[in-house]
PyMOL Python script that loads the backbone (N, CA, C, O; Angstrom):
from pymol import cmd

cmd.read_pdbstr("""\
ATOM      1  N   UNK A   1     -30.093 -54.355 -23.513  1.00  0.00           N
ATOM      2  CA  UNK A   1     -30.971 -53.346 -22.801  1.00  0.00           C
ATOM      3  C   UNK A   1     -30.100 -53.087 -21.682  1.00  0.00           C
ATOM      4  O   UNK A   1     -30.104 -51.918 -21.295  1.00  0.00           O
ATOM      5  N   UNK A   2     -29.465 -53.775 -21.163  1.00  0.00           N
ATOM      6  CA  UNK A   2     -28.545 -53.089 -20.102  1.00  0.00           C
ATOM      7  C   UNK A   2     -27.384 -52.308 -20.551  1.00  0.00           C
ATOM      8  O   UNK A   2     -26.963 -51.477 -19.748  1.00  0.00           O
ATOM      9  N   UNK A   3     -26.800 -52.416 -21.657  1.00  0.00           N
ATOM     10  CA  UNK A   3     -25.810 -51.383 -22.486  1.00  0.00           C
ATOM     11  C   UNK A   3     -26.427 -50.209 -22.592  1.00  0.00           C
ATOM     12  O   UNK A   3     -25.892 -49.170 -22.204  1.00  0.00           O
ATOM     13  N   UNK A   4     -27.575 -50.247 -23.111  1.00  0.00           N
ATOM     14  CA  UNK A   4     -28.546 -49.095 -23.435  1.00  0.00           C
ATOM     15  C   UNK A   4     -28.471 -48.245 -22.157  1.00  0.00           C
ATOM     16  O   UNK A   4     -28.076 -47.091 -22.325  1.00  0.00           O
ATOM     17  N   UNK A   5     -28.810 -48.657 -20.801  1.00  0.00           N
ATOM     18  CA  UNK A   5     -29.209 -48.089 -19.680  1.00  0.00           C
ATOM     19  C   UNK A   5     -27.794 -47.783 -19.406  1.00  0.00           C
ATOM     20  O   UNK A   5     -27.592 -46.569 -19.379  1.00  0.00           O
ATOM     21  N   UNK A   6     -26.869 -48.427 -19.219  1.00  0.00           N
ATOM     22  CA  UNK A   6     -25.673 -47.921 -18.725  1.00  0.00           C
ATOM     23  C   UNK A   6     -25.011 -46.889 -19.405  1.00  0.00           C
ATOM     24  O   UNK A   6     -24.332 -46.098 -18.750  1.00  0.00           O
ATOM     25  N   UNK A   7     -25.143 -46.740 -21.043  1.00  0.00           N
ATOM     26  CA  UNK A   7     -25.074 -45.926 -22.176  1.00  0.00           C
ATOM     27  C   UNK A   7     -25.474 -44.322 -21.115  1.00  0.00           C
ATOM     28  O   UNK A   7     -24.711 -43.507 -20.597  1.00  0.00           O
ATOM     29  N   UNK A   8     -27.039 -44.413 -21.141  1.00  0.00           N
ATOM     30  CA  UNK A   8     -27.718 -43.243 -20.847  1.00  0.00           C
ATOM     31  C   UNK A   8     -27.095 -42.645 -19.715  1.00  0.00           C
ATOM     32  O   UNK A   8     -26.982 -41.423 -19.630  1.00  0.00           O
ATOM     33  N   UNK A   9     -26.602 -43.584 -18.667  1.00  0.00           N
ATOM     34  CA  UNK A   9     -26.255 -43.373 -17.489  1.00  0.00           C
ATOM     35  C   UNK A   9     -25.046 -42.446 -17.354  1.00  0.00           C
ATOM     36  O   UNK A   9     -24.979 -41.336 -16.826  1.00  0.00           O
ATOM     37  N   UNK A  10     -24.147 -43.149 -17.936  1.00  0.00           N
ATOM     38  CA  UNK A  10     -22.841 -42.644 -18.650  1.00  0.00           C
ATOM     39  C   UNK A  10     -22.813 -41.173 -18.985  1.00  0.00           C
ATOM     40  O   UNK A  10     -22.175 -40.275 -18.435  1.00  0.00           O
ATOM     41  N   UNK A  11     -23.772 -41.114 -20.167  1.00  0.00           N
ATOM     42  CA  UNK A  11     -23.947 -39.690 -20.589  1.00  0.00           C
ATOM     43  C   UNK A  11     -24.573 -38.692 -19.814  1.00  0.00           C
ATOM     44  O   UNK A  11     -24.326 -37.500 -19.998  1.00  0.00           O
ATOM     45  N   UNK A  12     -25.477 -39.151 -18.839  1.00  0.00           N
ATOM     46  CA  UNK A  12     -26.243 -38.052 -17.730  1.00  0.00           C
ATOM     47  C   UNK A  12     -25.125 -37.740 -17.020  1.00  0.00           C
ATOM     48  O   UNK A  12     -24.925 -36.538 -16.846  1.00  0.00           O
ATOM     49  N   UNK A  13     -24.285 -38.575 -16.529  1.00  0.00           N
ATOM     50  CA  UNK A  13     -23.376 -38.148 -15.734  1.00  0.00           C
ATOM     51  C   UNK A  13     -22.209 -36.993 -16.205  1.00  0.00           C
ATOM     52  O   UNK A  13     -21.797 -36.023 -15.570  1.00  0.00           O
ATOM     53  N   UNK A  14     -21.887 -37.414 -17.389  1.00  0.00           N
ATOM     54  CA  UNK A  14     -20.902 -36.814 -18.134  1.00  0.00           C
ATOM     55  C   UNK A  14     -21.557 -35.353 -18.225  1.00  0.00           C
ATOM     56  O   UNK A  14     -20.935 -34.388 -17.782  1.00  0.00           O
ATOM     57  N   UNK A  15     -23.011 -35.184 -18.894  1.00  0.00           N
ATOM     58  CA  UNK A  15     -23.282 -34.099 -18.963  1.00  0.00           C
ATOM     59  C   UNK A  15     -23.580 -33.225 -17.614  1.00  0.00           C
ATOM     60  O   UNK A  15     -23.428 -32.004 -17.640  1.00  0.00           O
ATOM     61  N   UNK A  16     -23.979 -33.855 -16.519  1.00  0.00           N
ATOM     62  CA  UNK A  16     -24.088 -33.043 -15.263  1.00  0.00           C
ATOM     63  C   UNK A  16     -22.969 -32.448 -14.616  1.00  0.00           C
ATOM     64  O   UNK A  16     -22.971 -31.386 -13.994  1.00  0.00           O
ATOM     65  N   UNK A  17     -21.602 -33.548 -14.896  1.00  0.00           N
ATOM     66  CA  UNK A  17     -20.294 -32.878 -14.373  1.00  0.00           C
ATOM     67  C   UNK A  17     -19.769 -31.578 -15.334  1.00  0.00           C
ATOM     68  O   UNK A  17     -18.862 -30.836 -14.957  1.00  0.00           O
ATOM     69  N   UNK A  18     -20.403 -31.428 -16.500  1.00  0.00           N
ATOM     70  CA  UNK A  18     -19.998 -30.765 -17.544  1.00  0.00           C
ATOM     71  C   UNK A  18     -20.483 -29.102 -17.143  1.00  0.00           C
ATOM     72  O   UNK A  18     -19.960 -27.992 -17.050  1.00  0.00           O
ATOM     73  N   UNK A  19     -21.764 -29.713 -16.990  1.00  0.00           N
ATOM     74  CA  UNK A  19     -22.573 -28.447 -16.452  1.00  0.00           C
ATOM     75  C   UNK A  19     -22.206 -27.858 -14.928  1.00  0.00           C
ATOM     76  O   UNK A  19     -22.343 -26.754 -14.402  1.00  0.00           O
ATOM     77  N   UNK A  20     -21.793 -28.855 -14.582  1.00  0.00           N
ATOM     78  CA  UNK A  20     -21.313 -28.105 -12.908  1.00  0.00           C
ATOM     79  C   UNK A  20     -20.021 -27.469 -12.881  1.00  0.00           C
ATOM     80  O   UNK A  20     -19.599 -26.755 -11.971  1.00  0.00           O
ATOM     81  N   UNK A  21     -19.342 -27.822 -14.093  1.00  0.00           N
ATOM     82  CA  UNK A  21     -17.744 -27.154 -14.053  1.00  0.00           C
ATOM     83  C   UNK A  21     -18.178 -25.946 -14.923  1.00  0.00           C
ATOM     84  O   UNK A  21     -17.332 -25.053 -14.973  1.00  0.00           O
ATOM     85  N   UNK A  22     -19.042 -25.786 -15.450  1.00  0.00           N
ATOM     86  CA  UNK A  22     -19.457 -24.780 -16.455  1.00  0.00           C
ATOM     87  C   UNK A  22     -19.765 -23.524 -15.534  1.00  0.00           C
ATOM     88  O   UNK A  22     -19.240 -22.414 -15.619  1.00  0.00           O
ATOM     89  N   UNK A  23     -20.794 -23.973 -14.577  1.00  0.00           N
ATOM     90  CA  UNK A  23     -21.451 -23.242 -13.561  1.00  0.00           C
ATOM     91  C   UNK A  23     -20.521 -22.719 -12.491  1.00  0.00           C
ATOM     92  O   UNK A  23     -20.702 -21.581 -12.058  1.00  0.00           O
ATOM     93  N   UNK A  24     -19.635 -23.400 -12.081  1.00  0.00           N
ATOM     94  CA  UNK A  24     -18.521 -22.812 -11.013  1.00  0.00           C
ATOM     95  C   UNK A  24     -17.861 -22.099 -11.574  1.00  0.00           C
ATOM     96  O   UNK A  24     -17.676 -21.049 -10.960  1.00  0.00           O
ATOM     97  N   UNK A  25     -17.091 -22.212 -13.083  1.00  0.00           N
ATOM     98  CA  UNK A  25     -16.387 -21.604 -13.560  1.00  0.00           C
ATOM     99  C   UNK A  25     -17.066 -20.083 -13.769  1.00  0.00           C
ATOM    100  O   UNK A  25     -16.388 -19.130 -13.385  1.00  0.00           O
ATOM    101  N   UNK A  26     -18.147 -19.868 -14.258  1.00  0.00           N
ATOM    102  CA  UNK A  26     -18.937 -18.861 -14.341  1.00  0.00           C
ATOM    103  C   UNK A  26     -18.963 -17.802 -12.928  1.00  0.00           C
ATOM    104  O   UNK A  26     -18.689 -16.603 -12.903  1.00  0.00           O
ATOM    105  N   UNK A  27     -19.373 -18.657 -11.835  1.00  0.00           N
ATOM    106  CA  UNK A  27     -19.602 -17.765 -10.651  1.00  0.00           C
ATOM    107  C   UNK A  27     -18.288 -17.543 -10.342  1.00  0.00           C
ATOM    108  O   UNK A  27     -18.127 -16.392  -9.937  1.00  0.00           O
ATOM    109  N   UNK A  28     -17.096 -18.319 -10.381  1.00  0.00           N
ATOM    110  CA  UNK A  28     -15.768 -17.609 -10.094  1.00  0.00           C
ATOM    111  C   UNK A  28     -15.173 -16.455 -10.856  1.00  0.00           C
ATOM    112  O   UNK A  28     -14.147 -15.918 -10.440  1.00  0.00           O
ATOM    113  N   UNK A  29     -15.878 -15.982 -12.140  1.00  0.00           N
ATOM    114  CA  UNK A  29     -15.443 -15.161 -13.037  1.00  0.00           C
ATOM    115  C   UNK A  29     -16.952 -13.643 -12.641  1.00  0.00           C
ATOM    116  O   UNK A  29     -16.992 -12.438 -12.887  1.00  0.00           O
ATOM    117  N   UNK A  30     -17.605 -14.297 -12.183  1.00  0.00           N
ATOM    118  CA  UNK A  30     -18.374 -13.195 -11.775  1.00  0.00           C
ATOM    119  C   UNK A  30     -18.172 -12.506 -10.204  1.00  0.00           C
ATOM    120  O   UNK A  30     -18.537 -11.365  -9.919  1.00  0.00           O
ATOM    121  N   UNK A  31     -17.552 -13.398  -9.320  1.00  0.00           N
ATOM    122  CA  UNK A  31     -16.833 -13.009  -8.487  1.00  0.00           C
ATOM    123  C   UNK A  31     -15.773 -12.159  -8.456  1.00  0.00           C
ATOM    124  O   UNK A  31     -15.559 -11.226  -7.682  1.00  0.00           O
ATOM    125  N   UNK A  32     -14.899 -12.712  -9.690  1.00  0.00           N
ATOM    126  CA  UNK A  32     -13.807 -11.698  -9.649  1.00  0.00           C
ATOM    127  C   UNK A  32     -13.990 -10.219 -10.091  1.00  0.00           C
ATOM    128  O   UNK A  32     -13.309  -9.208  -9.919  1.00  0.00           O
ATOM    129  N   UNK A  33     -15.306 -10.501 -10.801  1.00  0.00           N
ATOM    130  CA  UNK A  33     -15.478  -9.085 -11.771  1.00  0.00           C
ATOM    131  C   UNK A  33     -16.161  -8.226 -10.701  1.00  0.00           C
ATOM    132  O   UNK A  33     -16.200  -7.006 -10.864  1.00  0.00           O
ATOM    133  N   UNK A  34     -16.719  -8.815  -9.581  1.00  0.00           N
ATOM    134  CA  UNK A  34     -17.587  -7.876  -8.679  1.00  0.00           C
ATOM    135  C   UNK A  34     -16.581  -7.299  -7.855  1.00  0.00           C
ATOM    136  O   UNK A  34     -16.974  -6.254  -7.336  1.00  0.00           O
ATOM    137  N   UNK A  35     -15.579  -7.576  -7.599  1.00  0.00           N
ATOM    138  CA  UNK A  35     -14.513  -7.106  -6.366  1.00  0.00           C
ATOM    139  C   UNK A  35     -14.466  -5.527  -6.729  1.00  0.00           C
ATOM    140  O   UNK A  35     -14.361  -5.290  -7.932  1.00  0.00           O
ATOM    141  N   UNK A  36     -14.526  -4.453  -5.883  1.00  0.00           N
ATOM    142  CA  UNK A  36     -14.492  -3.318  -6.243  1.00  0.00           C
ATOM    143  C   UNK A  36     -12.637  -2.982  -6.198  1.00  0.00           C
ATOM    144  O   UNK A  36     -11.732  -3.564  -5.599  1.00  0.00           O
ATOM    145  N   UNK A  37     -12.637  -1.634  -7.242  1.00  0.00           N
ATOM    146  CA  UNK A  37     -11.161  -1.574  -6.939  1.00  0.00           C
ATOM    147  C   UNK A  37     -10.813  -0.560  -5.904  1.00  0.00           C
ATOM    148  O   UNK A  37     -11.539   0.324  -5.450  1.00  0.00           O
ATOM    149  N   UNK A  38      -9.619  -0.832  -5.619  1.00  0.00           N
ATOM    150  CA  UNK A  38      -9.023  -0.175  -4.240  1.00  0.00           C
ATOM    151  C   UNK A  38      -8.533   1.147  -4.789  1.00  0.00           C
ATOM    152  O   UNK A  38      -7.668   1.157  -5.664  1.00  0.00           O
ATOM    153  N   UNK A  39      -9.195   2.563  -4.180  1.00  0.00           N
ATOM    154  CA  UNK A  39      -8.801   3.445  -4.333  1.00  0.00           C
ATOM    155  C   UNK A  39      -7.284   4.028  -3.714  1.00  0.00           C
ATOM    156  O   UNK A  39      -7.119   4.032  -2.494  1.00  0.00           O
ATOM    157  N   UNK A  40      -6.354   4.447  -4.504  1.00  0.00           N
ATOM    158  CA  UNK A  40      -5.348   4.481  -3.741  1.00  0.00           C
ATOM    159  C   UNK A  40      -4.860   5.937  -3.446  1.00  0.00           C
ATOM    160  O   UNK A  40      -4.678   6.709  -4.387  1.00  0.00           O
ATOM    161  N   UNK A  41      -4.632   6.348  -2.064  1.00  0.00           N
ATOM    162  CA  UNK A  41      -3.977   7.653  -2.074  1.00  0.00           C
ATOM    163  C   UNK A  41      -2.557   7.857  -2.355  1.00  0.00           C
ATOM    164  O   UNK A  41      -1.616   7.205  -1.902  1.00  0.00           O
ATOM    165  N   UNK A  42      -2.516   9.201  -3.448  1.00  0.00           N
ATOM    166  CA  UNK A  42      -1.261   9.505  -4.107  1.00  0.00           C
ATOM    167  C   UNK A  42      -0.728  10.569  -3.367  1.00  0.00           C
ATOM    168  O   UNK A  42      -1.543  11.372  -2.912  1.00  0.00           O
ATOM    169  N   UNK A  43       0.405  10.741  -3.158  1.00  0.00           N
ATOM    170  CA  UNK A  43       1.049  12.141  -2.653  1.00  0.00           C
ATOM    171  C   UNK A  43       2.096  12.327  -3.370  1.00  0.00           C
ATOM    172  O   UNK A  43       2.480  11.472  -4.168  1.00  0.00           O
ATOM    173  N   UNK A  44       2.692  13.441  -3.192  1.00  0.00           N
ATOM    174  CA  UNK A  44       4.102  13.972  -3.730  1.00  0.00           C
ATOM    175  C   UNK A  44       4.944  14.152  -3.293  1.00  0.00           C
ATOM    176  O   UNK A  44       4.914  14.804  -2.250  1.00  0.00           O
ATOM    177  N   UNK A  45       6.082  13.732  -3.770  1.00  0.00           N
ATOM    178  CA  UNK A  45       7.632  13.463  -3.118  1.00  0.00           C
ATOM    179  C   UNK A  45       7.863  14.651  -2.767  1.00  0.00           C
ATOM    180  O   UNK A  45       7.673  15.486  -3.651  1.00  0.00           O
ATOM    181  N   UNK A  46       8.338  15.162  -1.413  1.00  0.00           N
ATOM    182  CA  UNK A  46       8.907  16.738  -1.668  1.00  0.00           C
ATOM    183  C   UNK A  46      10.242  16.843  -2.254  1.00  0.00           C
ATOM    184  O   UNK A  46      10.559  17.972  -2.630  1.00  0.00           O
ATOM    185  N   UNK A  47      11.119  15.865  -2.416  1.00  0.00           N
ATOM    186  CA  UNK A  47      12.211  16.019  -3.292  1.00  0.00           C
ATOM    187  C   UNK A  47      12.264  16.188  -4.899  1.00  0.00           C
ATOM    188  O   UNK A  47      12.805  17.085  -5.545  1.00  0.00           O
ATOM    189  N   UNK A  48      11.733  15.357  -5.233  1.00  0.00           N
ATOM    190  CA  UNK A  48      11.638  15.271  -6.819  1.00  0.00           C
ATOM    191  C   UNK A  48      10.300  15.432  -7.376  1.00  0.00           C
ATOM    192  O   UNK A  48      10.159  15.515  -8.596  1.00  0.00           O
ATOM    193  N   UNK A  49       9.300  15.482  -6.576  1.00  0.00           N
ATOM    194  CA  UNK A  49       7.763  15.996  -7.106  1.00  0.00           C
ATOM    195  C   UNK A  49       7.206  14.749  -7.577  1.00  0.00           C
ATOM    196  O   UNK A  49       5.994  14.907  -7.727  1.00  0.00           O
ATOM    197  N   UNK A  50       7.602  13.471  -7.902  1.00  0.00           N
ATOM    198  CA  UNK A  50       6.888  12.314  -8.238  1.00  0.00           C
ATOM    199  C   UNK A  50       5.641  12.099  -7.264  1.00  0.00           C
ATOM    200  O   UNK A  50       5.562  12.427  -6.080  1.00  0.00           O
ATOM    201  N   UNK A  51       4.595  11.406  -8.137  1.00  0.00           N
ATOM    202  CA  UNK A  51       3.443  11.207  -7.694  1.00  0.00           C
ATOM    203  C   UNK A  51       3.355   9.727  -7.156  1.00  0.00           C
ATOM    204  O   UNK A  51       3.078   8.847  -7.970  1.00  0.00           O
ATOM    205  N   UNK A  52       3.590   9.372  -5.734  1.00  0.00           N
ATOM    206  CA  UNK A  52       3.845   8.115  -5.392  1.00  0.00           C
ATOM    207  C   UNK A  52       2.659   7.663  -4.556  1.00  0.00           C
ATOM    208  O   UNK A  52       2.022   8.507  -3.926  1.00  0.00           O
ATOM    209  N   UNK A  53       2.315   6.320  -4.514  1.00  0.00           N
ATOM    210  CA  UNK A  53       1.191   5.677  -3.845  1.00  0.00           C
ATOM    211  C   UNK A  53       1.555   5.892  -2.295  1.00  0.00           C
ATOM    212  O   UNK A  53       2.687   5.580  -1.923  1.00  0.00           O
ATOM    213  N   UNK A  54       0.870   6.278  -1.621  1.00  0.00           N
ATOM    214  CA  UNK A  54       1.077   6.781  -0.099  1.00  0.00           C
ATOM    215  C   UNK A  54       1.694   5.343   0.866  1.00  0.00           C
ATOM    216  O   UNK A  54       2.222   5.476   1.970  1.00  0.00           O
ATOM    217  N   UNK A  55       1.534   4.306   0.326  1.00  0.00           N
ATOM    218  CA  UNK A  55       2.178   3.281   1.173  1.00  0.00           C
ATOM    219  C   UNK A  55       3.536   2.886   0.845  1.00  0.00           C
ATOM    220  O   UNK A  55       4.151   2.028   1.478  1.00  0.00           O
ATOM    221  N   UNK A  56       4.033   3.571  -0.229  1.00  0.00           N
ATOM    222  CA  UNK A  56       5.389   3.419  -0.791  1.00  0.00           C
ATOM    223  C   UNK A  56       6.169   4.647  -0.500  1.00  0.00           C
ATOM    224  O   UNK A  56       7.146   4.918  -1.199  1.00  0.00           O
ATOM    225  N   UNK A  57       5.787   5.444   0.531  1.00  0.00           N
ATOM    226  CA  UNK A  57       6.402   6.932   0.854  1.00  0.00           C
ATOM    227  C   UNK A  57       7.052   6.433   2.469  1.00  0.00           C
ATOM    228  O   UNK A  57       6.768   5.525   3.250  1.00  0.00           O
ATOM    229  N   UNK A  58       8.034   7.529   2.469  1.00  0.00           N
ATOM    230  CA  UNK A  58       8.378   7.433   3.952  1.00  0.00           C
ATOM    231  C   UNK A  58       8.413   8.898   4.227  1.00  0.00           C
ATOM    232  O   UNK A  58       8.610   9.745   3.355  1.00  0.00           O
ATOM    233  N   UNK A  59       8.207   9.151   5.508  1.00  0.00           N
ATOM    234  CA  UNK A  59       8.197  10.692   5.877  1.00  0.00           C
ATOM    235  C   UNK A  59       9.538  11.054   6.270  1.00  0.00           C
ATOM    236  O   UNK A  59      10.252  10.453   7.073  1.00  0.00           O
ATOM    237  N   UNK A  60       9.797  12.082   5.631  1.00  0.00           N
ATOM    238  CA  UNK A  60      10.791  13.033   6.020  1.00  0.00           C
ATOM    239  C   UNK A  60      10.549  14.173   6.738  1.00  0.00           C
ATOM    240  O   UNK A  60       9.453  14.388   7.255  1.00  0.00           O
ATOM    241  N   UNK A  61      11.932  15.288   6.849  1.00  0.00           N
ATOM    242  CA  UNK A  61      11.298  16.180   7.673  1.00  0.00           C
ATOM    243  C   UNK A  61      10.585  17.439   6.782  1.00  0.00           C
ATOM    244  O   UNK A  61      10.222  18.471   7.347  1.00  0.00           O
ATOM    245  N   UNK A  62      10.459  17.269   5.596  1.00  0.00           N
ATOM    246  CA  UNK A  62       9.720  18.077   4.855  1.00  0.00           C
ATOM    247  C   UNK A  62       8.289  17.801   4.441  1.00  0.00           C
ATOM    248  O   UNK A  62       7.390  18.544   4.045  1.00  0.00           O
ATOM    249  N   UNK A  63       8.364  16.447   4.665  1.00  0.00           N
ATOM    250  CA  UNK A  63       6.906  15.810   4.194  1.00  0.00           C
ATOM    251  C   UNK A  63       7.271  14.459   3.790  1.00  0.00           C
ATOM    252  O   UNK A  63       8.413  14.031   3.959  1.00  0.00           O
ATOM    253  N   UNK A  64       6.199  13.674   3.184  1.00  0.00           N
ATOM    254  CA  UNK A  64       6.507  12.539   2.293  1.00  0.00           C
ATOM    255  C   UNK A  64       7.337  12.552   1.153  1.00  0.00           C
ATOM    256  O   UNK A  64       7.237  13.338   0.211  1.00  0.00           O
ATOM    257  N   UNK A  65       8.181  11.624   1.283  1.00  0.00           N
ATOM    258  CA  UNK A  65       9.058  11.398   0.071  1.00  0.00           C
ATOM    259  C   UNK A  65       9.264   9.996  -0.345  1.00  0.00           C
ATOM    260  O   UNK A  65       8.999   9.142   0.501  1.00  0.00           O
ATOM    261  N   UNK A  66       9.756   9.554  -1.674  1.00  0.00           N
ATOM    262  CA  UNK A  66       9.740   8.171  -2.245  1.00  0.00           C
ATOM    263  C   UNK A  66      10.963   7.537  -1.405  1.00  0.00           C
ATOM    264  O   UNK A  66      11.908   8.015  -0.779  1.00  0.00           O
ATOM    265  N   UNK A  67      10.567   6.425  -1.646  1.00  0.00           N
ATOM    266  CA  UNK A  67      11.545   5.665  -0.747  1.00  0.00           C
ATOM    267  C   UNK A  67      13.118   5.538  -1.316  1.00  0.00           C
ATOM    268  O   UNK A  67      13.949   4.917  -0.653  1.00  0.00           O
ATOM    269  N   UNK A  68      13.416   6.075  -2.402  1.00  0.00           N
ATOM    270  CA  UNK A  68      14.509   6.229  -2.957  1.00  0.00           C
ATOM    271  C   UNK A  68      15.145   7.622  -2.201  1.00  0.00           C
ATOM    272  O   UNK A  68      16.347   7.685  -1.945  1.00  0.00           O
ATOM    273  N   UNK A  69      14.389   8.508  -1.939  1.00  0.00           N
ATOM    274  CA  UNK A  69      14.914   9.653  -1.472  1.00  0.00           C
ATOM    275  C   UNK A  69      14.853   9.434   0.354  1.00  0.00           C
ATOM    276  O   UNK A  69      15.597  10.105   1.069  1.00  0.00           O
ATOM    277  N   UNK A  70      14.095   8.647   0.807  1.00  0.00           N
ATOM    278  CA  UNK A  70      13.946   8.664   2.189  1.00  0.00           C
ATOM    279  C   UNK A  70      14.600   7.763   2.957  1.00  0.00           C
ATOM    280  O   UNK A  70      14.477   7.769   4.182  1.00  0.00           O
ATOM    281  N   UNK A  71      15.560   6.670   2.142  1.00  0.00           N
ATOM    282  CA  UNK A  71      16.572   5.682   2.595  1.00  0.00           C
ATOM    283  C   UNK A  71      17.545   6.198   3.101  1.00  0.00           C
ATOM    284  O   UNK A  71      17.831   5.925   4.267  1.00  0.00           O
ATOM    285  N   UNK A  72      18.443   7.233   2.221  1.00  0.00           N
ATOM    286  CA  UNK A  72      19.480   7.817   3.152  1.00  0.00           C
ATOM    287  C   UNK A  72      19.902   8.979   2.080  1.00  0.00           C
ATOM    288  O   UNK A  72      19.730   8.888   0.865  1.00  0.00           O
ATOM    289  N   UNK A  73      20.497  10.105   2.773  1.00  0.00           N
ATOM    290  CA  UNK A  73      20.731  11.400   2.176  1.00  0.00           C
ATOM    291  C   UNK A  73      21.714  11.084   0.999  1.00  0.00           C
ATOM    292  O   UNK A  73      21.570  11.626  -0.097  1.00  0.00           O
ATOM    293  N   UNK A  74      22.584  10.311   1.224  1.00  0.00           N
ATOM    294  CA  UNK A  74      23.787  10.186   0.209  1.00  0.00           C
ATOM    295  C   UNK A  74      23.397   9.026  -0.906  1.00  0.00           C
ATOM    296  O   UNK A  74      24.275   8.373  -1.471  1.00  0.00           O
ATOM    297  N   UNK A  75      21.808   8.816  -1.193  1.00  0.00           N
ATOM    298  CA  UNK A  75      21.890   7.902  -1.932  1.00  0.00           C
ATOM    299  C   UNK A  75      22.026   8.082  -3.346  1.00  0.00           C
ATOM    300  O   UNK A  75      21.251   8.936  -3.780  1.00  0.00           O
ATOM    301  N   UNK A  76      22.745   7.563  -4.176  1.00  0.00           N
ATOM    302  CA  UNK A  76      23.104   7.681  -5.630  1.00  0.00           C
ATOM    303  C   UNK A  76      22.478   6.880  -6.475  1.00  0.00           C
ATOM    304  O   UNK A  76      22.814   6.805  -7.656  1.00  0.00           O
ATOM    305  N   UNK A  77      21.446   6.158  -5.930  1.00  0.00           N
ATOM    306  CA  UNK A  77      20.644   5.216  -7.080  1.00  0.00           C
ATOM    307  C   UNK A  77      19.670   6.350  -7.812  1.00  0.00           C
ATOM    308  O   UNK A  77      19.432   6.289  -9.018  1.00  0.00           O
ATOM    309  N   UNK A  78      19.179   7.304  -7.022  1.00  0.00           N
ATOM    310  CA  UNK A  78      18.358   8.300  -7.894  1.00  0.00           C
ATOM    311  C   UNK A  78      18.258   9.598  -7.397  1.00  0.00           C
ATOM    312  O   UNK A  78      17.916   9.848  -6.241  1.00  0.00           O
ATOM    313  N   UNK A  79      18.579  10.522  -8.329  1.00  0.00           N
ATOM    314  CA  UNK A  79      19.039  11.558  -8.684  1.00  0.00           C
ATOM    315  C   UNK A  79      17.644  12.646  -8.473  1.00  0.00           C
ATOM    316  O   UNK A  79      16.662  12.425  -9.181  1.00  0.00           O
ATOM    317  N   UNK A  80      17.611  13.652  -7.616  1.00  0.00           N
ATOM    318  CA  UNK A  80      16.553  14.495  -7.499  1.00  0.00           C
ATOM    319  C   UNK A  80      16.381  15.569  -8.778  1.00  0.00           C
ATOM    320  O   UNK A  80      17.296  15.455  -9.593  1.00  0.00           O
ATOM    321  N   UNK A  81      15.630  16.334  -9.026  1.00  0.00           N
ATOM    322  CA  UNK A  81      15.698  17.414 -10.005  1.00  0.00           C
ATOM    323  C   UNK A  81      15.984  18.425  -9.057  1.00  0.00           C
ATOM    324  O   UNK A  81      15.440  18.416  -7.953  1.00  0.00           O
ATOM    325  N   UNK A  82      16.912  19.424  -9.449  1.00  0.00           N
ATOM    326  CA  UNK A  82      17.377  20.834  -8.799  1.00  0.00           C
ATOM    327  C   UNK A  82      16.053  21.477  -8.413  1.00  0.00           C
ATOM    328  O   UNK A  82      16.038  22.587  -7.880  1.00  0.00           O
TER     329      UNK A  82
END
""", "prot")
cmd.dss("prot")
cmd.show_as("cartoon", "prot")
cmd.util.cbc("prot")
cmd.orient("prot")
């Protein structure tokens, strides 16, 4: 009789833990899906015309520039369109 009670208790605990982990995983997935998307402000580079996220721009003398143009005048890494 005691083996039967012990088996029932172990099975009940296992089912309880299984349901708890399923519920927490489902809640985490719902929280992840509920986050609103961040709307990004895009600006045009005044040198090459590329659309760049506002946080990745540098203010130059003519307006916003992508970081490749804003770092230095003689930057050979990025060539602008004529």
